[in-house]
TITI-514477 format. One line per field, with one value per residue (C-alpha): x, y, z; residue number from 1. Coordinates in steps of 0.001 Angstrom, whole numbers, plus 500000, padded with zeros to 6 digits. Example, Ala and Ser with C-alpha at 12.3 -4.5 7.8 and 13.67 -1.06 7.14 Angstrom:
BEGIN
u	(512300;513670);
v	(495500;498940);
w	(507800;507140);
pos	(1;2);
END
This chain:
BEGIN
u	(790597;790487;791787;788986;786423;787821;787709;784128;783123;784757;783325;779987;781792;784275;781461;779601;782730;783410;779790;779989;783269;781956;778915;781004;781631;785169;786586;784791;781004;778332;775792;772191;770232;767982;764267;762021;758285;757324;753902;753183;749572;747271;743656;743210;740042;737403;734351;730943;728561;724912;722169;721454;724938;724970;726583;725394;727500;728158;727663;725308;725506;725957;726957;726033;727425;729142;732515;734128;736303;738612;741194;744369;747677;751059;753654;756679;757189;758349;758559;755816;752985;750914;747573;746259;742609;741365;738468;738931;735891;733855;732340;732004;734442;735090;735134;736901;735992;738384;740613;742414;744788;745635;747628;745791;746810;749156;750637;748424;748206;746475;747097;745087;745560;746056;746405;748681;748146;744357;741982;740220;740666;738611;739665;738605;736850;739280;742049;743969;745180;748311;748227;750941;753377;751696;753754;752559;755275;754187;755944;755774;752528;750793;747021;746014;742655;741861;738791;737467;734612;732314;730367;728129;726276;728914;728315;730643;732994;736073;735775;737227;734531;736099;738126;738381;737970;735311;734447;732336;730017;729274;726778;728276;731877;733493;737031;739419;736583;737784;739851;739625;737996;734836;731897;729949;726251;725125;727685;726775;729224;730331;733104;733779;736375;736036;738256;741332;743730;747217;749280;752918;755663;758812;762050;765768;766107;765142;761728;761614;758295;756709;753150;750609;748410;745349;741670;739636;742202;744740;742143;741592;738008;737538;740055;738912;737744;739807;742533;744886;745296;745397;748430;750040;749591;751485;754156;754491;755237;757932;759564;758967;762582;763916;762181;760367;756757;754175;751338;748081;746726;744102;740552;737809;736343;739323;740267;743450;741987;738614;737051;734822;734956;737534;739520;741366;744642;746447;744548;745523;749085;750598;748850;748349;751724;754411;753902;754475;757643;760548;758680;761083;758825;755203;753545;750753;747796;745204;743096;740670;737808;738717;738036;735274;733001;731891;728606;727751;725865;728827;729240;726423;727025;730780;732869;735904;739148;741563;744854;746588;744653;745490;749182;749457;747971;750448;753366;752254;752072;755607;756895;755466;756891;760307;760349;760276;762938;760411;760769;757621;756716;753966;751547;749629;745838;744463;741762;738081;735964;732543;733131;730101;728009;724491;724574;723118;726682;727085;728564;732224;733374;733008;735254;735974;737036;739203;741006;741820;743097;745319;746737;747412;749163;751355;752374;753067;755339;757217;757190;759949;757936;758381;761428;760180;757098;755201;753041;749931;748047;750426;750317;746522;745144;743714;746191;743328;741407;743658;740789;739553;741006;742513;739725;742013;742617;739044;737068;733902;732978;735495;737011;738749;741285;740822;743374;745476;745409;746536;749360;750448;750464;752776;755106;755318;756893;760674;762036;765327;763528;762249;765707;767042;765081;765715;764653;768207);
v	(533207;531445;534634;536681;534096;534132;537927;537977;535375;537311;540694;540351;539132;542008;544552;543114;543205;546836;547815;546081;547808;551237;550743;549974;552813;554127;555127;555372;555267;556678;554037;554746;555652;552959;553563;551880;551876;552352;552487;555933;555283;552267;551557;547814;546322;544498;542565;544264;542898;541915;544429;542873;543790;546211;548997;550434;549867;553598;553865;552513;548767;549518;552455;553066;555645;557392;558896;558064;560979;560052;562028;560903;562164;560769;559800;559975;561760;560910;562172;559889;557900;554797;553760;550306;549554;546697;544328;542071;540336;540747;538064;540313;542151;545811;548168;551513;553693;556541;557649;560819;561889;565379;567040;569646;572970;575630;574601;571533;569780;566763;563955;561137;557637;554918;551166;549660;552830;552663;555095;552331;548807;545739;544138;540538;539281;539234;540842;544125;546418;548581;551750;552954;555503;558908;562060;563682;564673;564527;565655;563932;565007;565986;565820;563814;563380;560234;559971;556603;556542;553494;553394;550458;549119;547988;546327;547313;544412;545230;548585;550464;551435;554249;556474;559368;561394;562204;560192;562021;560196;562284;561462;560551;560724;563544;562131;565069;567589;570116;569444;570386;569103;571194;568984;569989;570695;567371;565232;562478;562534;559398;558471;555087;554219;551754;550223;552406;550469;551889;554698;554115;556687;556392;557018;556533;555168;551648;551532;551735;551341;550787;549449;550096;547001;547507;548216;551439;553025;552714;553495;556740;556628;559755;561830;564900;563696;564977;566399;563363;563290;559552;558260;556827;560280;561911;559204;559855;563505;562479;560264;562561;563662;560102;558796;556102;555499;554993;552822;552630;549070;549736;548479;549572;546579;544373;541501;539508;536001;536074;537812;540716;543875;542565;539375;538663;540444;537129;536453;539729;540005;538712;540887;544056;544107;541676;542283;546040;547184;547786;546701;546834;547032;546565;548136;545839;547148;544360;542649;545347;543982;540349;541240;543822;542310;539001;539194;542594;543649;542910;539252;538299;534552;534542;534197;536301;534583;533644;535429;532250;532266;535924;535505;532454;534538;537346;534911;533461;536945;537682;534373;535057;538583;537423;534773;537685;539646;542178;543713;543717;546418;545284;547885;547636;548006;551380;551379;551396;551540;552948;552378;553296;553591;554856;553883;550864;549481;549354;546151;546532;546838;544725;544137;540619;542000;544580;541771;540127;543439;544021;540494;540763;544112;542635;539874;542334;544364;541510;538334;539420;538238;541496;543303;546412;547579;550873;551391;553113;552094;554030;557027;557261;556053;558324;558290;558564;555677;553528;551513;554541;557020;560270;562871;565159;562308;560919;561519;561226;557571;556343;553960;556045;558819;562307;564222;565033;561418;560189;562710;561475;557894;558838;560659;557541;555497;555282;556075;554429;551114;551383;552337;549031;547307;547285;550932;552113);
w	(701533;704860;706476;704941;706117;709626;709824;708553;711099;713928;712956;714862;717979;717842;717405;720364;722507;721620;722367;725755;726591;725629;727878;730957;733460;733695;737052;740436;740172;742473;743476;742623;745769;747177;747432;749942;750596;754228;755851;757281;758353;758764;759705;760329;758885;760902;759707;760002;762603;762581;763270;766677;768006;770906;768803;765478;762367;762037;758274;755576;754938;751220;749014;745369;742938;745839;746687;750024;751203;754087;756042;757810;759190;758145;760742;758412;755086;751589;748017;746689;748216;747456;748899;749763;748980;751148;750441;753458;754999;751806;749594;746541;744309;745071;742083;742430;739459;740232;743112;744095;746889;748138;750878;752942;754432;753090;749758;749511;746175;744677;742204;740614;741997;739396;739477;736806;734812;735008;736714;738625;739915;740767;744054;744579;747716;750641;748578;748572;745797;745897;743816;741484;742980;743250;742709;745906;748411;752052;755203;758565;760201;756946;756674;753614;751877;749871;747626;746405;743887;744057;740777;741647;744658;747144;750487;753294;753952;756000;757729;760720;763178;765212;762891;765368;762184;759647;756563;753985;751590;748492;745750;742369;741216;743218;743301;743213;743156;745683;748758;752376;755494;755250;754348;751210;751904;750434;752275;754696;757602;759462;761895;760300;757648;754791;752093;752799;755029;754496;753011;752059;751477;749390;751230;750585;754124;755107;756831;760616;762407;765784;765893;768647;769032;771185;771672;771937;774248;771424;768754;770643;771906;774017;772033;770105;766653;763743;765984;765950;769721;770425;772308;769116;767529;770396;770172;766420;767179;769646;766998;764009;763624;763860;760742;762712;761645;764393;763105;765047;764945;767605;767035;769412;771207;770383;772686;773120;773183;771446;768471;769350;767306;764886;765054;768302;768913;768531;765312;763648;764966;761737;759164;761217;762977;761842;758111;758379;756545;758914;762042;764964;768010;769021;772062;773283;775284;775287;777940;779090;776969;777712;781346;780913;778251;779858;781735;780251;777119;774820;775854;778257;778032;778572;781699;782534;781472;784202;784713;783575;780287;779683;780477;778217;775407;776013;776128;772799;771301;772510;771134;767684;767624;768796;766059;763597;765481;766803;770257;772468;774964;777335;778695;781947;781763;782922;785643;784680;787833;786922;783199;781077;784225;783586;779892;778039;777945;781735;783153;782263;785882;789012;792025;790723;787337;789088;790909;787562;786155;789186;789041;785311;785773;788486;786084;783247;785528;787149;785024;782646;779649;777727;776440;778233;780131;780015;783104;781760;784908;787148;784798;784557;787891;790555;793493;795959;794357;792137;790636;788675;786200;787412;786894;784873;782411;782238;779024;781101;780597;783250;780696;778027;778630;777216;775119;778184;779284;775894;775860;779294;777978;775115;777524;779696;776878;777170;773717;774694;775116;771552;770313;771643;768877;765142;765087;765747);
pos	(1;2;3;4;5;6;7;8;9;10;11;12;13;14;15;16;17;18;19;20;21;22;23;24;25;26;27;28;29;30;31;32;33;34;35;36;37;38;39;40;41;42;43;44;45;46;47;48;49;50;51;52;53;54;55;56;57;58;59;60;61;62;63;64;65;66;67;68;69;70;71;72;73;74;75;76;77;78;79;80;81;82;83;84;85;86;87;88;89;90;91;92;93;94;95;96;97;98;99;100;101;102;103;104;105;106;107;108;109;110;111;112;113;114;115;116;117;118;119;120;121;122;123;124;125;126;127;128;129;130;131;132;133;134;135;136;137;138;139;140;141;142;143;144;145;146;147;148;149;150;151;152;153;154;155;156;157;158;159;160;161;162;163;164;165;166;167;168;169;170;171;172;173;174;175;176;177;178;179;180;181;182;183;184;185;186;187;188;189;190;191;192;193;194;195;196;197;198;199;200;201;202;203;204;205;206;207;208;209;210;211;212;213;214;215;216;217;218;219;220;221;222;223;224;225;226;227;228;229;230;231;232;233;234;235;236;237;238;239;240;241;242;243;244;245;246;247;248;249;250;251;252;253;254;255;256;257;258;259;260;261;262;263;264;265;266;267;268;269;270;271;272;273;274;275;276;277;278;279;280;281;282;283;284;285;286;287;288;289;290;291;292;293;294;295;296;297;298;299;300;301;302;303;304;305;306;307;308;309;310;311;312;313;314;315;316;317;318;319;320;321;322;323;324;325;326;327;328;329;330;331;332;333;334;335;336;337;338;339;340;341;342;343;344;345;346;347;348;349;350;351;352;353;354;355;356;357;358;359;360;361;362;363;364;365;366;367;368;369;370;371;372;373;374;375;376;377;378;379;380;381;382;383;384;385;386;387;388;389;390;391;392;393;394;395;396;397;398;399;400;401;402;403;404;405;406;407;408;409;410;411;412;413;414;415;416;417;418;419;420;421;422;423;424);
END
């Protein structure tokens, strides 16, 4: 009797043990492949400015029952994508009623964008929302269209002023209705982005990224709109076969030390650069507006910072990056004699400002503060008059390069210096 009781008591344990054993793999097993999410494209957000600022906002202050259609180019590819909807710098919730993503060109296809299985999402003030994975394969260099439907009146909070691309505003819910870069007859066309701040791709390889941190020269002012011919675009093409993402964190009007158009470069280093997946290196081109804005229409009551103030700011930026194991490539400031001359924005250049630029460039080249240096000044300056841009590289405003100038900037970057970082 005791034996029968013991067997009955052991029966559940024996069954469990046999089930466990049968579930265990026998012999050598192949590990499941890892999957990682890497940023392939970003557009850092900046707060909108008041109506009395020297530049217009570039899009309506609010949208209602409208679809925002935005275009971008990936730097690396993957089998699936996710988008990041950004409600930074807003004091109200952002409601997305529906979203859709599509690849453009031959063989292009589209797919709905969902958030936790739902067609839409409500993003709180100052917050971001990450979409579910979207079954939409993209290759490196793909053109992608993202539609966001705003069903209710929505004020523009965080936005990106100079997209170097077109944003279409369509009446009503048009998410996923057609694809292609041609604007429908009823579309409003702007060159400003809103609410879309990042696209991620899924990859079996660990993320590897280099971020370009800068102002309008990094943002691409002067480049052909919609053609993706900014210097980070050209650099992305150089690195396309290596699987390294090139992320453009340029904001037109950005400054190293002080807010201007967007938070200061030091203020946004963490979220726009150091938080990017797989960040191994950052190329820093900041200081032109710190020098050029004071005393002109952008900052009439300010004084030009000293070289010591600028170098302390750059050293602090390097220290923060190094604390995260990120390599820093310092870039010299291109010349800007005659910048914006004959326009309402004139006042960027003076001989005294040129002296500050020259002294700062000397420090960037020789102080040893950076892991590497790229000499954009030497690449772009006119040999016969080094304080101005080479005519063949001048977009016409004597401040921003043209397509050829941006391509020359990308060529000047030593890929081997980037490979010495965590990108290898």
